[in-house]
C-alpha positions as CSV (number, residue, x, y, z in Angstrom):
1,M,-13.8,15.1,-13.4
2,P,-13.7,12.5,-16.0
3,T,-15.9,9.4,-15.9
4,S,-15.4,5.8,-17.1
5,E,-11.7,6.0,-16.5
6,R,-9.9,3.0,-14.6
7,A,-8.7,3.3,-11.2
8,L,-6.3,0.8,-9.5
9,V,-7.0,-0.5,-6.0
10,R,-4.2,-2.3,-4.3
11,E,-5.0,-4.3,-1.2
12,V,-2.4,-4.1,1.2
13,G,-4.1,-5.9,4.2
14,P,-2.2,-9.1,4.1
15,R,1.0,-7.0,4.9
16,D,0.2,-3.4,6.2
17,G,-3.3,-4.6,7.7
18,L,-1.6,-7.5,9.8
19,Q,1.5,-5.9,11.0
20,M,-0.2,-4.3,13.8
21,A,-2.5,-7.0,14.7
22,K,-2.4,-8.3,18.3
23,S,-2.3,-11.9,17.3
24,V,-0.8,-13.9,14.3
25,M,-3.2,-15.0,11.7
26,P,-2.5,-18.7,10.8
27,T,-1.1,-19.3,7.4
28,A,-4.0,-21.4,6.3
29,A,-6.5,-18.5,7.2
30,K,-4.4,-16.1,5.5
31,R,-4.5,-18.1,2.4
32,R,-8.2,-18.3,2.5
33,W,-8.6,-14.6,3.2
34,I,-6.3,-13.8,0.3
35,A,-8.2,-16.1,-2.0
36,A,-11.5,-14.4,-0.9
37,M,-10.2,-11.1,-1.8
38,A,-8.7,-12.3,-5.1
39,A,-12.0,-13.8,-6.1
40,C,-13.4,-10.3,-6.0
41,G,-11.4,-9.0,-8.8
42,L,-8.6,-7.1,-7.0
43,P,-5.9,-6.8,-9.5
44,E,-3.0,-6.2,-7.1
45,M,-2.2,-7.3,-3.5
46,E,0.6,-6.6,-1.1
47,V,0.8,-10.1,0.5
48,A,3.8,-10.0,2.8
49,S,6.8,-8.2,4.3
50,F,10.2,-9.8,4.1
51,V,11.5,-8.8,7.5
52,P,13.1,-11.1,10.3
53,P,10.2,-13.1,12.0
54,A,11.6,-11.7,15.3
55,L,10.7,-8.3,14.5
56,L,7.2,-9.0,12.9
57,P,5.9,-12.7,13.8
58,Q,3.0,-11.9,11.7
59,M,5.2,-12.0,8.7
60,A,7.0,-15.3,9.5
61,D,5.4,-17.1,6.5
62,A,6.1,-14.4,4.1
63,A,7.8,-16.8,1.6
64,E,5.1,-19.3,1.8
65,I,2.4,-16.8,1.3
66,T,3.8,-15.1,-1.6
67,R,4.5,-18.5,-3.3
68,A,0.9,-19.6,-2.8
69,A,-0.6,-16.2,-4.0
70,R,1.4,-16.7,-7.2
71,A,0.4,-20.3,-7.6
72,D,-3.2,-20.0,-6.5
73,H,-4.1,-16.6,-8.2
74,P,-2.2,-16.2,-11.6
75,A,-4.3,-13.0,-12.5
76,L,-3.1,-11.4,-9.4
77,H,-0.2,-9.1,-9.3
78,V,1.6,-10.2,-6.2
79,V,3.4,-7.4,-4.3
80,A,5.7,-7.7,-1.1
81,L,7.7,-5.3,1.0
82,A,11.4,-5.6,1.8
83,P,13.6,-3.2,3.8
84,N,16.8,-4.0,2.1
85,L,18.7,-6.1,-0.7
86,R,18.5,-9.4,1.3
87,G,14.7,-9.1,1.7
88,A,14.3,-8.0,-1.8
89,Q,16.1,-11.0,-3.1
90,N,14.0,-13.3,-0.9
91,A,10.9,-11.7,-2.1
92,A,11.8,-12.2,-5.6
93,A,12.9,-15.9,-5.1
94,A,9.3,-16.5,-3.6
95,G,7.8,-14.8,-6.8
96,A,6.9,-11.3,-5.8
97,Q,6.4,-9.2,-9.1
98,T,6.7,-5.9,-7.4
99,I,8.9,-5.1,-4.3
100,I,8.3,-2.0,-2.3
101,L,11.4,-0.6,-0.4
102,P,10.3,1.7,2.5
103,V,12.2,5.1,2.5
104,S,11.2,7.5,5.1
105,A,11.0,11.2,4.6
106,S,11.5,11.5,8.3
107,E,14.8,10.9,9.6
108,A,13.6,9.9,13.0
109,H,11.3,7.3,11.5
110,S,14.0,6.2,9.1
111,Q,16.0,5.2,12.2
112,A,13.2,3.6,14.0
113,N,11.8,1.5,11.1
114,V,14.9,0.4,9.1
115,R,17.8,1.6,11.5
116,R,19.4,3.6,8.6
117,S,19.4,7.3,7.7
118,R,17.4,8.5,4.8
119,A,20.4,8.8,2.7
120,E,21.5,5.4,3.6
121,Q,18.1,4.0,2.6
122,V,18.4,5.6,-0.7
123,A,21.7,4.0,-1.3
124,E,20.2,0.7,-0.4
125,L,17.4,1.3,-2.9
126,A,20.1,2.1,-5.6
127,R,21.6,-1.5,-4.7
128,V,18.3,-3.4,-5.0
129,A,17.7,-1.5,-8.4
130,A,21.1,-2.4,-9.8
131,W,20.6,-6.1,-8.5
132,A,17.1,-6.1,-10.2
133,A,18.6,-4.9,-13.4
134,T,20.8,-7.9,-13.7
135,L,17.7,-10.3,-13.7
136,G,16.5,-9.0,-17.3
137,G,13.0,-10.0,-18.2
138,A,12.5,-11.9,-14.8
139,A,13.0,-8.7,-12.7
140,P,10.5,-7.6,-10.4
141,R,9.3,-4.0,-10.4
142,I,11.2,-2.0,-7.9
143,E,8.9,0.6,-6.2
144,A,10.2,3.1,-3.5
145,G,7.5,3.9,-0.9
146,I,8.1,7.4,0.8
147,S,6.6,6.7,4.2
148,T,5.8,9.7,6.6
149,A,5.7,11.9,3.5
150,F,2.8,14.1,5.1
151,G,4.2,14.2,8.4
152,C,5.6,12.2,11.4
153,S,4.6,11.5,14.9
154,L,8.4,11.3,15.8
155,Q,9.7,14.4,14.0
156,G,6.7,16.5,13.2
157,I,6.4,18.5,10.0
158,I,8.4,17.3,7.2
159,P,9.2,20.1,4.8
160,E,7.5,19.3,1.3
161,R,10.7,20.3,-0.5
162,E,12.5,17.6,1.3
163,V,9.8,15.0,0.0
164,I,10.3,16.3,-3.6
165,T,14.1,16.1,-3.5
166,L,13.8,12.7,-2.1
167,A,11.4,11.4,-4.7
168,A,13.9,12.8,-7.4
169,D,16.7,11.2,-5.7
170,L,14.8,7.8,-5.6
171,A,14.0,8.0,-9.2
172,R,17.6,8.7,-10.0
173,A,18.6,5.8,-7.9
174,G,16.8,3.5,-10.2
175,A,13.1,3.0,-8.7
176,D,10.7,2.1,-11.2
177,R,8.0,3.7,-9.4
178,V,8.0,6.4,-6.4
179,A,4.9,6.3,-4.1
180,L,3.8,8.9,-1.3
181,A,2.6,7.3,2.0
182,D,0.5,9.2,4.7
183,T,1.9,6.9,7.3
184,L,0.3,8.8,10.3
185,G,-2.9,9.9,8.5
186,Y,-2.0,13.5,9.1
187,A,-2.6,14.8,5.4
188,S,-5.1,17.3,4.4
189,P,-6.6,17.4,0.9
190,S,-4.9,20.7,0.3
191,Q,-1.5,19.1,1.4
192,V,-2.2,16.2,-0.9
193,R,-2.9,18.4,-3.8
194,R,0.3,20.3,-3.4
195,L,2.8,17.5,-2.9
196,V,1.2,15.2,-5.6
197,R,1.3,18.0,-8.1
198,A,4.8,18.8,-7.1
199,V,6.1,15.1,-7.1
200,R,4.4,14.3,-10.3
201,G,6.0,17.4,-11.9
202,E,9.4,16.5,-10.5
203,I,9.6,12.8,-11.6
204,G,6.8,12.5,-14.2
205,A,3.3,11.4,-13.5
206,E,4.1,7.8,-15.1
207,R,6.8,7.2,-12.4
208,C,4.4,7.9,-9.4
209,G,3.2,5.0,-7.8
210,N,0.0,4.5,-5.7
211,L,-1.2,7.0,-3.0
212,H,-0.9,5.2,0.4
213,L,-3.3,6.7,2.8
214,H,-4.1,6.1,6.4
215,D,-7.5,7.1,8.1
216,T,-6.1,8.1,11.5
217,L,-8.2,11.4,11.5
218,G,-11.0,10.3,9.2
219,T,-9.7,12.2,6.2
220,A,-8.5,9.4,3.9
221,L,-11.3,9.5,1.5
222,A,-11.3,13.3,1.2
223,N,-7.7,12.9,0.5
224,V,-8.4,10.3,-2.3
225,F,-10.7,12.8,-3.8
226,A,-7.9,15.5,-3.9
227,A,-5.6,13.1,-5.4
228,L,-8.0,12.2,-8.1
229,E,-8.4,15.8,-9.0
230,E,-4.6,15.9,-9.4
231,G,-4.7,12.8,-11.8
232,V,-3.7,10.0,-9.4
233,R,-5.6,6.8,-10.4
234,G,-3.9,4.2,-8.2
235,F,-4.5,3.8,-4.4
236,D,-3.5,1.5,-1.6
237,A,-6.3,0.3,1.0
238,A,-6.8,-2.4,3.5
239,L,-10.1,-4.6,3.9
240,G,-11.8,-3.7,7.1
241,G,-9.5,-0.6,7.5
242,L,-6.7,-2.4,9.4
243,G,-3.1,-1.4,9.6
244,G,-0.5,1.0,10.9
245,C,3.1,1.2,11.5
246,P,4.7,-0.3,14.6
247,Y,7.5,2.2,14.5
248,A,5.4,5.3,13.9
249,P,3.5,6.0,17.4
250,G,-0.2,6.9,16.6
251,S,-0.4,5.3,13.2
252,V,-3.7,3.6,13.0
253,G,-5.6,1.9,10.1
254,N,-5.5,2.2,6.4
255,A,-8.1,3.6,4.2
256,A,-10.9,0.8,4.1
257,T,-10.7,-0.9,0.8
258,E,-14.5,-1.5,0.5
259,D,-15.2,2.3,1.3
260,L,-12.5,3.4,-1.4
261,V,-14.0,1.2,-3.8
262,F,-17.5,2.6,-3.3
263,L,-16.1,6.2,-3.6
264,L,-14.2,5.4,-7.0
265,E,-17.0,3.7,-8.5
266,S,-19.6,6.1,-7.4
267,E,-17.4,8.8,-9.0
268,G,-17.2,7.0,-12.3
269,F,-13.9,5.4,-11.9
270,A,-14.0,1.6,-12.8
271,T,-12.1,-0.7,-10.5
272,G,-13.3,-4.1,-11.7
273,I,-13.9,-5.1,-8.1
274,D,-17.2,-6.7,-7.0
275,L,-18.1,-4.6,-4.0
276,P,-20.6,-6.8,-2.4
277,A,-18.2,-9.9,-2.8
278,L,-15.6,-7.7,-1.2
279,I,-17.6,-7.0,1.8
280,A,-18.4,-10.6,2.2
281,A,-14.6,-11.3,2.3
282,R,-14.5,-9.5,5.6
283,A,-16.0,-12.9,7.0
284,A,-12.5,-14.6,6.2
285,L,-10.7,-11.9,7.7
286,A,-12.8,-11.9,10.9
287,T,-12.4,-15.8,11.1
288,G,-8.7,-15.5,10.8
289,L,-8.4,-12.6,13.3
290,P,-11.4,-13.1,15.6
291,D,-10.1,-10.7,18.2
292,E,-9.4,-7.8,15.9
293,R,-11.9,-5.0,15.4
294,L,-12.8,-4.3,11.8
295,H,-13.6,-1.0,10.7
296,G,-15.3,0.7,7.5
297,R,-18.5,2.5,7.0
298,L,-19.9,0.7,4.2
299,A,-19.9,-2.6,5.8
300,A,-21.8,-1.3,8.7
301,A,-24.3,0.4,6.5
302,G,-24.6,-1.9,3.7
303,V,-24.4,-1.2,-0.1
304,P,-27.0,1.3,-0.9
305,R,-29.6,0.4,-3.2
306,T,-28.6,3.3,-5.4
307,Y,-25.2,2.1,-6.1
308,R,-24.3,1.4,-9.6
309,P,-20.6,0.3,-10.6
310,A,-18.9,2.4,-13.1
311,M,-18.5,1.2,-16.6
312,T,-15.5,1.6,-18.8
313,A,-15.9,3.4,-22.1
């Protein structure tokens, strides 16, 4: 593989990482945690989900957190998730620079997650994209996240052709980017290679967003490596390996950001992230969620003395 390339790591802990937490992180603690991670050099962060607080009380402060992230960290690209047009409008009003609309490859998960069919959610994405187009230069980037792209605990196997067709439909509907998500953590490296290659071939590599991987079966980093071999250079992860989907039974934590950064840098892909500082940012997370178990192999083992960050050419 080539060396000295850039790889983009998007931290999703404040959104995906918190939505399965047993307790609600106080807003002030959340801001301190985001600040600790932003100081490490993370270029992008998904900070909130604009959904009704009754459904996800962890996200009741979504607008406040998004506004604060923009104001406090001008170098940070602020991302938010919204399931529909109203949520997207609220996210944009709060300052989100990228808005992710979830579109499930699984019909069963689509109904559980957004209470719409897959086709109805594609139509909702088209509404969001059309609205964003009216904003001109102030428009946020609209990204479609294909959840359960690699399998679903509610439905089982998702035919790869359906995922490829869905990606094409979302691109035609106006999505600036289309991303694949292994919501359940079921993917294998060979499956990642096939699907990533097919989707990039269908909609173009430039339109493919980050790969979003969960580590349910301990295969997230193997899947990262497979994706790197297919040309993917953007990945989502959550500090401490937190996360999961409350509407996909069996979905557990994301790839741990600190472990992902170590792999990328060790393979010659520069992230611009200070790894020891990133591990230290776990303290702010632990303080804000004292009853939540954190994961990640690197934090347990410590940064090896042999570690050397990658350097860009």
